[in-house]
C-alpha positions as CSV (number, residue, x, y, z in Angstrom):
1,X,-0.8,-10.0,-12.5
2,X,-0.4,-7.1,-15.0
3,X,2.7,-5.0,-15.7
4,X,1.8,-1.3,-16.2
5,X,4.2,1.1,-17.9
6,X,4.2,4.6,-16.5
7,X,4.3,8.0,-18.3
8,X,5.0,10.8,-15.9
9,X,4.3,14.3,-17.4
10,X,6.1,17.5,-16.6
11,X,5.7,20.5,-18.9
12,X,4.2,18.3,-21.5
13,X,7.3,16.0,-21.6
14,X,7.8,12.4,-20.4
15,X,10.1,12.5,-17.4
16,X,11.1,10.5,-14.3
17,X,11.7,11.9,-10.9
18,X,14.2,10.5,-8.4
19,X,12.5,9.8,-5.0
20,X,9.6,12.2,-5.9
21,X,12.0,15.2,-6.0
22,X,10.9,17.7,-8.7
23,X,14.4,19.1,-8.8
24,X,15.7,15.7,-9.9
25,X,13.7,15.2,-13.1
26,X,15.2,13.5,-16.1
27,X,13.5,14.0,-19.5
28,X,13.2,10.8,-21.5
29,X,10.9,12.0,-24.4
30,X,9.5,15.2,-25.8
31,X,6.6,13.1,-27.3
32,X,4.7,11.2,-24.6
33,X,2.1,10.1,-27.2
34,X,4.7,8.3,-29.1
35,X,5.9,6.6,-25.9
36,X,2.4,5.4,-25.2
37,X,2.2,3.9,-28.6
38,X,5.4,2.1,-28.0
39,X,4.2,0.6,-24.8
40,X,1.0,-0.5,-26.4
41,X,2.9,-2.1,-29.3
42,X,5.0,-4.1,-26.8
43,X,1.9,-5.6,-25.3
44,X,0.9,-3.3,-22.4
45,X,-2.6,-4.0,-21.1
46,X,-3.0,-0.5,-19.6
47,X,-0.9,2.7,-19.2
48,X,-0.3,4.6,-16.0
49,X,-0.2,8.4,-16.4
50,X,0.7,11.0,-13.8
51,X,0.3,14.7,-14.3
52,X,3.2,15.8,-12.1
53,X,2.6,19.5,-12.5
54,X,-1.0,18.9,-11.6
55,X,-0.1,17.1,-8.4
56,X,1.7,20.2,-7.2
57,X,-0.8,22.7,-8.5
58,X,-3.9,20.8,-7.3
59,X,-5.5,20.9,-10.7
60,X,-4.7,19.5,-14.2
61,X,-1.8,21.0,-16.0
62,X,-1.1,18.5,-18.8
63,X,-4.6,18.0,-19.9
64,X,-4.0,18.4,-23.6
65,X,-1.3,15.8,-23.9
66,X,-3.2,13.4,-21.7
67,X,-6.2,13.5,-24.0
68,X,-3.9,13.0,-27.0
69,X,-2.6,9.8,-25.4
70,X,-6.1,8.5,-24.5
71,X,-7.2,9.0,-28.1
72,X,-4.0,7.6,-29.6
73,X,-4.1,4.2,-27.8
74,X,-6.8,1.5,-27.7
75,X,-5.7,0.1,-24.3
76,X,-7.2,1.6,-21.1
77,X,-5.5,4.5,-19.2
78,X,-5.3,5.1,-15.5
79,X,-4.6,8.7,-14.6
80,X,-3.5,10.6,-11.4
81,X,-2.2,14.0,-10.5
82,X,-4.2,17.1,-9.4
83,X,-7.6,15.4,-9.6
84,X,-9.4,16.9,-6.5
85,X,-12.9,17.7,-7.5
86,X,-15.9,15.9,-9.1
87,X,-15.8,18.1,-12.2
88,X,-12.3,16.9,-13.1
89,X,-13.2,13.3,-12.4
90,X,-16.2,13.5,-14.6
91,X,-14.3,15.3,-17.4
92,X,-11.6,12.7,-17.6
93,X,-13.9,9.7,-17.5
94,X,-16.1,11.3,-20.2
95,X,-13.0,11.8,-22.3
96,X,-12.0,8.1,-22.2
97,X,-9.8,7.8,-19.1
98,X,-10.7,4.4,-17.6
99,X,-9.6,4.9,-14.1
100,X,-9.0,8.1,-12.1
101,X,-6.5,8.0,-9.3
102,X,-7.2,10.1,-6.2
103,X,-4.2,10.7,-3.9
104,X,-4.2,13.8,-1.8
105,X,-8.0,13.8,-1.8
106,X,-8.0,10.3,-0.2
107,X,-6.4,11.8,2.9
108,X,-8.0,15.3,3.0
109,X,-11.4,14.9,1.4
110,X,-12.9,11.5,2.3
111,X,-16.5,12.5,1.4
112,X,-15.4,13.5,-2.1
113,X,-13.6,10.2,-2.7
114,X,-16.7,8.2,-1.5
115,X,-19.0,10.3,-3.7
116,X,-16.7,9.7,-6.7
117,X,-16.8,5.9,-6.0
118,X,-20.6,6.1,-5.8
119,X,-21.0,8.1,-9.0
120,X,-18.3,6.3,-11.0
121,X,-18.4,2.8,-9.7
122,X,-15.3,0.7,-10.7
123,X,-13.5,3.8,-12.1
124,X,-11.8,5.1,-8.9
125,X,-8.3,4.1,-7.7
126,X,-6.8,5.5,-4.5
127,X,-3.1,6.4,-4.7
128,X,-1.2,6.0,-1.5
129,X,2.4,7.4,-1.6
130,X,4.5,6.6,1.5
131,X,7.9,7.5,2.9
132,X,8.9,5.2,5.7
133,X,5.4,3.8,5.8
134,X,3.8,7.2,6.3
135,X,1.7,8.9,3.7
136,X,2.9,12.0,1.7
137,X,0.6,14.2,-0.3
138,X,0.6,17.4,-2.5
139,X,3.0,15.9,-5.1
140,X,4.9,14.2,-2.3
141,X,5.9,17.6,-0.8
142,X,3.8,17.3,2.3
143,X,4.5,14.6,4.9
144,X,1.8,13.3,7.2
145,X,1.8,11.0,10.3
146,X,-0.8,8.7,8.7
147,X,0.2,5.1,8.1
148,X,-0.6,3.8,4.6
149,X,-2.7,0.9,5.9
150,X,-5.0,3.3,7.9
151,X,-5.8,5.3,4.8
152,X,-6.5,2.2,2.8
153,X,-8.9,0.8,5.4
154,X,-11.0,4.0,5.3
155,X,-12.2,2.9,1.8
156,X,-12.6,-0.8,2.4
157,X,-16.3,-0.7,1.6
158,X,-16.5,2.0,-1.1
159,X,-15.9,-0.2,-4.2
160,X,-12.4,1.1,-5.2
161,X,-11.0,-0.5,-8.3
162,X,-7.6,-0.7,-6.7
163,X,-5.0,1.0,-4.5
164,X,-1.7,2.1,-6.1
165,X,1.0,1.9,-3.4
166,X,4.2,3.8,-4.1
167,X,7.3,3.7,-2.0
168,X,8.6,7.3,-2.6
169,X,12.2,6.5,-1.5
170,X,12.5,3.8,-4.1
171,X,10.6,5.6,-6.9
172,X,12.8,6.3,-9.8
173,X,15.8,4.8,-8.1
174,X,15.8,1.2,-9.5
175,X,16.6,-0.2,-6.1
176,X,13.9,-2.8,-5.9
177,X,10.3,-2.9,-4.9
178,X,9.5,-2.6,-1.2
179,X,8.1,-6.1,-1.1
180,X,7.4,-6.3,2.7
181,X,5.5,-2.9,2.8
182,X,3.5,-3.8,-0.2
183,X,2.6,-7.2,1.2
184,X,1.5,-5.7,4.5
185,X,-0.8,-3.2,2.8
186,X,-2.3,-5.9,0.6
187,X,-3.0,-8.1,3.5
188,X,-4.5,-5.3,5.5
189,X,-7.4,-4.7,3.0
190,X,-9.5,-6.7,0.5
191,X,-9.0,-4.0,-2.1
192,X,-6.6,-5.1,-5.0
193,X,-3.2,-3.4,-4.7
194,X,-0.9,-2.2,-7.5
195,X,2.8,-2.0,-6.5
196,X,4.9,1.0,-7.6
197,X,8.3,2.3,-7.0
198,X,11.8,0.8,-7.4
199,X,11.4,-1.8,-10.2
200,X,14.9,-2.4,-11.6
201,X,14.6,-5.7,-13.6
202,X,12.9,-9.0,-14.2
203,X,13.7,-10.2,-10.7
204,X,11.5,-7.5,-9.2
205,X,8.6,-8.7,-11.4
206,X,9.1,-12.2,-10.1
207,X,9.1,-10.9,-6.5
208,X,5.9,-8.9,-7.0
209,X,4.3,-11.9,-8.8
210,X,4.8,-13.9,-5.5
211,X,2.5,-11.3,-3.8
212,X,-0.5,-12.2,-6.0
213,X,-2.0,-14.5,-3.3
214,X,-1.9,-11.5,-0.9
215,X,-4.0,-9.4,-3.3
216,X,-1.4,-7.6,-5.4
217,X,-2.9,-7.4,-9.0
218,X,-0.2,-5.4,-10.8
219,X,3.1,-3.5,-10.8
220,X,3.9,-0.1,-12.3
221,X,7.2,0.1,-14.1
222,X,8.8,3.4,-14.9
223,X,12.5,4.3,-15.0
224,X,13.7,0.8,-15.7
225,X,11.8,0.8,-19.0
226,X,13.4,4.1,-20.0
227,X,17.0,3.1,-19.0
228,X,16.8,-0.3,-20.6
229,X,17.0,-2.1,-17.2
230,X,13.8,-4.0,-18.0
231,X,12.2,-5.1,-21.3
232,X,8.5,-4.6,-21.2
233,X,7.6,-7.6,-23.4
234,X,9.7,-9.9,-21.3
235,X,8.1,-8.5,-18.1
236,X,4.6,-9.0,-19.4
237,X,5.4,-12.5,-20.6
238,X,6.8,-13.4,-17.2
239,X,3.7,-12.0,-15.4
240,X,1.4,-14.0,-17.6
241,X,3.1,-17.4,-16.9
């Protein structure tokens, strides 16, 4: 299992939201490129980037800083937020982004997601963000009645690299990963799952590690790294054992 540090971008700065609420954003760095370098130096195997402004707008808003990060590090980057057309997918992959994450598009534009999987095999991740097990889209502002597992099953045969599953209510709260919901999703599909939302400390890493047999390949860590609740090197060492 891999531990993936997160960099969430808002107005070009590194921030964390509380439960997906854009009104509850805390700025942790004015220099996201420097933060990416720190995570790489501490042993990260990949970096998770979200263009928060893009997720609301429906198109990229932090493109310049994203490209600076990609060029500054040698480890691969996975990127989500506002990627809703083939032109944007192609642009980011050509610029060195290793995996593109499609969230809102996975619910609203199935044909586009499938075509992206076909054209960029192994480079597409679907992001499923859920509140009480039901998917939310448009930067988490629009609730749906779609269960997370139903969305995941749609793409069972399309060659996704992974599914990032985020529990919105726990995201940025350091209240622990929703282990049961993550397990249920991983067991519902054969696609590798990356857990996200709620990591508070090393105990959460150990709990997610126990989900490896169910198909959980990684865990995204955000706020706990910025508050000091979790040491990235220690988390990576534990996941490798």
